[in-house]
N, C-alpha and C positions, 0 to 999 in steps of 0.2 A: 876617777873617784877616790882611788887609793892614795893618790898624791895629795889630794885635798885633805883627806883624813890625817895623813902624816904631817902635813903642814900645820893643821890645827893643833895636833898633839905637840908639835915642837913649840908653837906659840904658848900653849898651856904650860908646858914644861919650863920654858924660860920665865914665864910669869911666876910660877911656883918657886923657881930658884931665886928670882929677885926678891919676891915677898919674903921668902925664908931668910934671906940675908938681912932684909930690913927688920924682920921680927926676931932675928938672932935664933933661928930654929934650924939646927943642922939636919933634922929629920926631913923637914919640908924641902930643904935644898937637895938632899939625896933623892927624894922622890922626883923632883924636877929634873935632876940630872939623868935619872933612870928613864924617865919619860922621853927626854930628848934623844938619848942613845937608842932606845927601843924604836922610836919613830924613824930615826935615820936608818937603822938596820932594816926595818920593815920596808922602807921606800927603796933602798938599794936592792934588797932581795926581789922586790916586785919588778924593778927595772930589769934586773938580770933575767928573770923568768920571761919577761915580755920579749926580750931580744932573741931568746932561744927558739921561740915558736915561729 
């Protein structure tokens, strides 16, 4: 379930980044980039925790 949530967040972040570029909004692009980076970090940390157990 955590991977599905992370994947959906990445999709939302990419969509925000693309729409921010279309609308010429650097703030929305930054929010999209932060969402993608956070989701990838979350997924990697969850994967590492899963291997340790």
